[in-house]
C-alpha positions, 0 to 999 in steps of 0.5 A: 536787689530782690527786696527792692524789686518786690516793693516796686512790683507791689507799687505797680500792682496797686497803681494798675489796680487803682487805674482799673478801678477808676476806669470801671467807675468812669464807664459805669458813670457814663452808662448811667448818665447816658441812661438818665439822658435817654429816660429824660428824653422819653419822658419829655419829648420835643414840644415843637417842630424842627427846621434844617438851617444849613445843616443845623437841626433847630427845634422851635415852638410856634404859637399864636397869630399876629405881629411876630415875636422871637424868644431866645432863652438863657444858659442852663435852660431851654425854650420851655423856660418861657412856657414856665414863666407864662410869657409864651401864653401871654404873648400868643394871645395877640402875636405869632410867637416863635421860641427857639432852642438855641444850638445844643439846648433842648432838642437843637443840634450844635455841630462842631464845625464852628464856634457858636458865638453870639454872632454865629447864633444870631446869623443862624436865627435870621436864616431860620426866620427867613425860612419861616417867612418871619419879617420884622420881629420883636426879639426877646432875649433872656440872660445869654439870649440877650447877646444873640438878640443884640447881635441880630440887631447889630448885624441885621438892623433893618430886619429887627423891629425892636429888642426886649432884653431881660437880665442880660450880660452886656459888658465883659467882666471877670466871671468865675462861672465862665472859668469853671465852665471852660473845661466842658468846652474842651474836646476830649477832656470836656467830653469825658467830663460831661459823660462822667463827672459833670452830670453827677456834680450837677445833680448835687448842685442844681437845686442851689443854682436854681435857687440863686437864679430866682432869689429872693423869690422862691423857685416856682413849681412852673419852672421845675415842671417846664425845665426838668433837671435831667434835661439840662444835665444831659451830656449834649446840653452840658457841652452847650452850657460850657461853650456858651459860658466860655464865649460869653465874655468875648461876645460881650466885649465885641458887642459893646463897641456897637451899642452906640450905633443901635437905633431901634427901640430897646427895652431893658428889664432887670431884677433889683436883687439879681445875684447872677448879673449885676444890675448896675454894671450891665442893665443900668450901664446899657441904658445909659449907653443906648439913648433910645432905651428904657429900663425897668428894674423890678423890685424883689426879683432876681435873675429870672425876672420874667417870672415876676414880670411876664405881664409887663414884658408882654405889654412892652412887646405889644408897645414895640410891635405896634410902634414906628421903629425909630419912634417907639414910646419909652416905658417909665423906668422903675429904679 
C-alpha cells in the first residue's frame, strides 16, 4: 500500500507540474500576443473617421466627390485592401468613395449582442449610409463582402443603384475552412484560442494563405504594405474572421432564395484561377440565376482579382452609377 501511494503521488506531481507549465505558457503567449497587437495598432493607426451606429463604432475612409460608391472588404483583411489594389484611388477620381471596416475588422467594433450575419451587417451599413447622407450608392463587395452587398440589395432594393461583386461566395457548400474557423467563434474556448495559440499558428501559415489568395499571380508588395500581417492576427480580428467563416454558409443559403427577385444591375468579377472560391460553382452560377447580370472572368487571376482588374472594375462602377437602375448596359463577359 505504501509503494502504491508513492507512485500515485508521483503521478499527481507530474500532472500538476505539466498543468502549471501549460498555464504559464498560455499566459506568456497571451501577454506576447497582446503586446504584438498593441504595437501593430501604434504602427498602423486608424486611417479614417468613426461613426456610431446604434452603439456600434464603425471605422470608415471617405475620398473623392461624385456619385457614391461603397466598398465592403472580404474576410482576413480590412478596408485598406482596397487601397492596396488601387481601387479606391481609381474610383475617387470621379466618385464619393466610402470604404468600411466591417464589424470586428480593422478598427470597427463587433459587439456580442447579435449574430453578425450578412443580413445584420447589411442593415448596419444602410443605417451608417443614412447618417452620412449617402443615397443610391453602387455597392462593391469582395469575397465575404459580396454577401453583405447582396443582402443590402435584397433588404433595401430601392436604395441601391447597383452591385459589383468580386470573387464572391454565393451558394452554400461544404467548406473545410469554415469548419476550422468555427472554434474561434465560440465564447470562452474561442477567446482562449485567439489570445494564445491562434496568433502563433497564424504567423506560421499567413504567407502561404496569402499566396493561395493571389495565386497564380505573385503577392504584390502593395498588399503587404496596406494590410500588415500583425493587424489581421490581432485577437479582436481573429474573432471576426472566425465568426464570419462560421456564418458564411448559412448566409449564402438564405440569400440564394432571393437571387431571382433582384432587378438592379449586377456585375460579377472572378479570377479564372481562384483557389478560394470555385468560379463555376459560384460566379458562373450566379450569372445564370440573375438574368440582368454580367460576368467578367479574368484569365490568370486568383481570388484577389481586384488587384489585376482594378481599372476594369472602376470602369464598371462608372457604367452602373451613370445608368438607369433597370437598364444598365451589360459589359461583355470574358470566359
